[in-house]
Each structure stands twice: as structure tokens, then as C-alpha cells.
C-alpha positions in Angstrom: -0.3 0.0 -0.2 1.1 3.7 -1.4 0.9 6.3 1.3 -1.4 9.6 0.3 -0.3 13.4 1.6 -4.1 14.3 1.6 -3.1 17.8 3.8 -0.9 18.3 0.6 -3.4 17.4 -2.1 -5.0 20.7 -0.4 -3.0 22.5 -0.3 -3.3 23.0 3.3 -0.7 22.6 6.9 -1.5 19.1 9.4 -2.8 22.5 11.8 -5.4 23.7 8.9 -8.5 24.0 10.7 -11.9 22.6 9.8 -13.0 25.3 8.3 -9.5 26.2 6.2 -9.5 22.1 5.0 -12.5 23.4 3.7 -12.6 26.6 2.4 -8.3 25.1 0.8 -11.3 22.0 -0.7 -14.3 24.6 -2.5 -11.5 26.1 -4.0 -9.6 23.4 -6.0 -12.6 21.6 -7.1 -14.0 25.0 -8.6 -10.2 24.7 -10.2 -10.2 21.5 -11.5 -13.6 20.4 -12.1 -14.0 18.9 -15.3 -17.1 21.4 -16.6 -14.8 24.1 -15.6 -10.8 23.1 -15.9 -9.7 22.5 -20.2 -7.3 20.4 -18.4 -6.7 17.3 -19.8 -6.1 15.3 -16.1 -8.8 18.0 -14.8 -10.9 14.9 -14.6 -8.2 13.6 -12.2 -7.0 16.0 -10.2 -11.2 16.4 -8.8 -10.9 12.6 -7.8 -7.8 12.8 -5.9 -9.0 16.1 -4.3 -12.5 15.2 -3.3 -10.8 11.8 -2.3 -8.9 14.3 0.0 -11.2 15.9 1.6 -13.2 12.5 2.3 -11.1 12.1 4.5 -9.7 15.2 6.2 -13.4 17.2 5.8 -14.5 14.2 9.3 -13.2 15.0 11.9 -13.0 10.7 13.5 -11.8 9.3 9.8 -8.8 12.7 9.3 -8.1 11.2 13.6 -7.4 7.9 11.8 -5.1 8.9 9.3 -2.9 11.5 11.3 -2.2 8.7 13.8 -1.5 5.6 10.3 1.0 8.4 8.9 3.7 9.9 11.2 6.2 10.1 10.1 4.7 9.2 6.4 5.9 10.9 3.3 4.0 10.7 -0.1 4.4 7.6 -2.5 6.0 5.3 0.0 5.1 2.2 0.5 3.0 1.4 3.9 2.3 -0.6 6.9 0.3 0.2 10.2 1.9 -1.1 13.4 0.2 -3.7 15.2 -3.3 -4.0 16.8 -3.5 0.1 15.9 -6.7 -0.6 14.9 -8.5 -1.5 17.9 -9.1 1.7 18.5 -11.6 2.7 15.8 -14.3 0.6 13.9 -15.1 2.3 11.3 -16.6 -0.6 9.1 -18.3 -4.3 10.1 -16.7 -6.5 10.4 -13.6 -6.6 12.9 -10.5 -6.6 10.3 -7.2 -6.4 10.5 -5.3 -2.8 10.5 -4.3 -2.7 7.6 -8.0 -3.9 5.8 -9.5 -1.0 7.4 -7.2 1.9 6.3 -7.5 0.1 2.9 -11.3 0.2 3.5 -10.8 4.4 4.2 -9.1 4.9 0.4 -11.4 3.0 -0.9 -14.4 4.4 0.9 -13.1 7.7 0.4 -12.3 6.6 -3.8 -15.8 5.4 -4.1 -17.3 9.4 -2.6 -15.1 11.0 -4.5 -16.1 8.7 -7.8 -19.7 9.9 -7.7 -18.8 13.7 -6.4 -16.3 13.5 -10.4 -18.5 12.6 -12.4 -19.6 15.0 -13.9 -23.7 15.6 -13.3 -23.8 14.8 -10.8 -21.6 16.9 -8.5 -23.2 20.1 -7.4 -21.7 22.9 -5.3 -22.7 25.9 -3.8 -21.3 28.9 -5.6 -19.2 31.2 -4.0 -20.2 34.0 -1.3 -19.7 37.9 -2.9 -18.5 40.4 0.0 -19.1 44.3 -1.0 -20.2 47.7 0.3 -22.5 49.9 0.2 -22.8 53.7 1.9 -25.4 55.1 2.3 -26.6 58.8 4.6 -27.9 58.9 7.9 -31.0 59.7 6.9 -31.5 55.7 5.6 -30.3 54.6 9.3 -33.0 56.8 10.6 -35.5 55.7 8.0 -34.9 53.1 6.3 -34.6 52.3 2.8 -34.6 51.0 -0.6 -32.0 51.8 -2.8 -31.0 49.9 -6.6 -26.9 49.7 -6.9 -24.7 47.8 -9.5 -23.1 44.9 -9.4 -20.1 44.1 -11.1 -18.7 40.8 -10.6 -16.8 38.1 -12.4 -18.8 34.3 -13.7 -17.8 31.9 -16.1 -19.7 32.2 -19.1 -20.6 28.5 -20.9 -17.4 28.7 -22.6 -15.2 28.3 -19.2 -14.3 31.4 -19.7 -14.2 34.1 -17.4 -16.3 37.4 -18.1 -17.3 40.7 -15.8 -21.1 40.5 -15.7 -23.4 43.9 -14.4 -26.5 43.7 -12.8 -28.6 45.7 -10.8 -29.8 44.8 -7.5 -32.8 46.4 -5.1 -31.2 46.4 -1.7 -33.7 47.8 1.6 -32.5 49.4 4.2 -34.1 48.6 7.9 -34.5 51.0 9.7 -32.1 51.2 12.9 -29.0 49.8 10.8 -25.3 50.8 11.7 -21.9 51.2 10.5 -19.9 48.0 9.9 -24.1 46.2 9.7 -24.4 42.9 7.0 -27.3 42.8 4.6 -27.3 38.7 3.8 -29.4 38.5 -0.5 -29.8 35.0 -0.2 -28.7 33.5 -3.6 -27.4 36.8 -4.5 -23.7 35.4 -4.4 -21.7 33.5 -7.1 -24.5 31.3 -9.3 -23.4 26.8 -8.3 -21.9 24.1 -10.5 -24.2 22.3 -11.2 -27.4 23.9 -10.9 -26.0 23.5 -7.0 -26.9 26.2 -5.0 -25.9 30.4 -5.3 -23.8 31.2 -3.2 -25.2 34.7 -1.1 -24.2 38.7 -0.9 -23.2 40.0 2.4 -22.8 43.9 1.9 -21.5 46.5 5.0 -23.0 48.6 5.7 -20.8 52.7 5.4 -21.9 56.4 6.7 -21.9 58.7 4.2 -19.5 61.2 5.2 -21.4 64.7 7.3 -19.2 67.6 8.5 -23.5 68.1 10.1 -23.2 64.9 11.5 -21.1 62.3 13.2 -21.9 58.3 14.8 -20.5 56.3 17.2 -22.3 52.9 17.8 -26.4 54.6 17.7 -24.9 57.8 19.6 -25.5 60.9 16.2 -23.3 64.5 17.5 -24.4 67.0 15.7 -22.6 70.5 15.4 -25.3 73.1 16.4 -24.2 77.2 15.4 -24.8 79.8 18.6 -24.9 83.0 18.8 -22.7 84.5 20.9 -26.2 86.5 23.5 -28.1 82.8 23.0 -25.1 81.6 24.5 -24.4 84.1 27.3 -28.4 85.4 28.1 -30.0 81.5 27.3 -32.6 81.3 24.5 -35.0 78.0 22.2 -33.4 77.6 19.5 -35.0 75.6 16.3 -32.6 72.8 15.6 -33.1 70.0 11.9 -32.1 66.9 13.1 -31.8 63.4 11.7 -35.1 63.1 12.7 -37.1 65.9 12.2 -37.1 69.7 13.5 -36.6 70.0 17.5 -37.8 73.5 19.2 -34.0 72.7 22.1 -32.8 75.2 25.8 -29.6 76.7 25.7 -28.5 77.7 28.5 -27.7 80.6 29.7 -22.8 81.3 30.3 -23.5 78.6 27.4 -19.4 78.0 26.3 -19.1 76.7 22.4 -18.3 72.9 22.8 -21.0 72.6 25.6 -22.8 68.6 24.9 -26.7 69.8 24.8 -28.1 65.4 25.3 -30.7 64.5 23.7 -32.3 60.9 24.8 -33.4 58.6 21.9 -32.7 60.2 19.5 -29.5 58.9 18.4 -30.2 56.0 15.3 -33.3 53.7 16.0 -32.8 49.8 18.0 -33.2 48.7 21.1 -32.6 50.8 22.7 -32.3 53.1 20.5 -28.8 55.7 21.0 -28.9 59.4 21.8 -28.5 62.4 20.2 -25.6 64.8 21.8 -26.3 68.6 20.4 -22.7 70.0 20.5 -22.7 74.1 20.7 -20.4 76.2 18.1 -20.0 79.4 18.6 -20.0 81.6 15.9 -19.1 85.5 16.4 -21.1 88.2 13.8 -18.9 89.6 11.1 -17.2 92.6 11.6 -17.4 94.0 8.2 -19.2 97.2 8.4 -19.1 100.6 10.8 -21.5 99.9 13.1 -20.1 96.0 13.5 -16.5 97.4 14.6 -17.9 99.8 16.7 -19.8 97.7 19.0 -17.1 95.3 19.0 -14.9 98.1 20.6 -17.6 99.6 22.4 -17.8 96.1 24.2 -13.3 95.9 24.5 -14.3 98.8 26.7 -16.7 97.7 28.8 -16.4 94.4 29.5 -13.3 94.6 30.7 -13.1 90.2 30.2 -10.2 88.1 28.5 -10.3 85.2 27.7 -7.3 84.1 28.2 -7.3 84.7 31.7 -8.0 80.9 33.4 -4.3 79.8 32.0 -2.7 82.3 33.6 -2.0 85.3 31.0 
């Protein structure tokens, strides 16, 4: 009997996780399957890949294979150690370890032959991951957006072509940056009638000079006049959820935050909206405005740098 290195066949390390093995298998079989590859040895290569995965893709068989294969090299004659088979029972016969190892390969080979047989082979298509950028308004209210997806696919002749298709995407109310939308069946097509993969869209928000988003909390810069900040005022503020009237406390300074509970991005619980006051001075463009500033400088005796020892 000749030893076969199934890890080498799939191009993975012996320490590879079950998920890594599955990914490697899917990638290789998609590349070498006779319905896709034009290589003369495509069918043989596919059978080898399927045989390797039939063993490494099964946790119990993989454990048995690893124990049998210690110190073995591909192609060298193989002889299992005495009494090895007593720890495992894959068959119904209770034969020798050598018989069992033969059955292990034979069983994998039979399944590989069945799966490599052209029209009987089915494989799910790969998933597609992409990003979609939406305005903050969509996170508050939800929306339906149309996107154009460009993705490589194989045509009937096996050539790789880029196809373009438009999809309607429902953006749900309360979605946040980094969250993914799953569109079932909108990924790459399957092989031989296999199911198509899925499309995963990661949400990103359009940059906005007025708003900043942290999780479900939203921060909004609100301009205020000096007298509104100094004396206090009721001001109207446009927000993503609609206009609100806000009380500016007397003696407010630029940078002060006013918290509006549950006015952030909707959710369970919703976020908060923080209004950051931004003091805006009237321009001194004419003589009257300049005289007003000069009068303030003479009569108020105000030193804005007093707090830093100047």
C-alpha cells in the first residue's frame, strides 16, 4: 500500500482547522472540476481532491489518518503498526488495521468517483462581500436603494467575464455602520445546478460635516450666536429625525454638549443625539459692527485667556 498525503493534496498544513480545510477544498474543486477546467487531467485531479476531503473533512477519519500517517512520506510503502486498528471502528467487520486503512482509502475513492462524475457533481457558489454607502437618513428611516454589482463569472465556454447587474436593496431602519445585509442567492452561481452563494453588503455611512456617528449615538454641531450662549435661548435645530426646539442654557460656552435622549439611530435601545454648541461671532464687516465690538472691548473688561494665567 502506498501512503498519500492528503494535506499536500489540499495545500493546507496539518494544523489546519476544519474550516480552513473546507475552504481549500472548495477553492480547488472549483478550479479543477472538469466542467470548469479545460486541463486534460481535470477529472483525475478532482477525484484526488475529493478523496482527500472525504478523509480530512471527517473529524474521526482525520484523527485515524493522522495517527496512521506519522512519519510517512507521499509515495512510500505503508504498513500500519500492530494492533493499531483496535482504537477505531469504521467498518462492520473488525478486520486488521491494514484492511481498515484500505477500506478508508477505498471508501473515499468510491465517494470521490461518484462526486467527480460530471453532471452528478453539485457545488454551492461562493459568497460575495461588498460595501454599500448610505446617508444617515437611511439609518433613521430605512430606504430602498438600487445598487450595481460587477462580479467575475464564467460563461458557457469557461471564460471568465465580468457581468453587471442591478439589485434592489432594502436598507432597514436602525442599521448601523459595519452591520451586514445578506441577500440570499445573489452571490456567485453554483456548479451543475448547485445553489448560488449569498451577497453580503457591509453598511457604511456617507461622510457629513454636521454629524458624527459612534455606534447608535449621533453628534451634531449646532451654531449659536454669542447672545444666545450668554443669555440663554430657545432655538430650532434640524436633526436626522426631524426639527426640534432646544433650550440653550445661559452662560454656555462653545463645545458644550446637550443630550437628547433616544434621538440617535433607532434600535433596542435607541441611541442618543448630542448637540455640540458652536459659538459663531457676527462678522465686523461694517463701521457699526466694528464700533459695537470696540464698545464691548472697552466696557466689558473681558480677558478670555485669564484662565491660563495671561
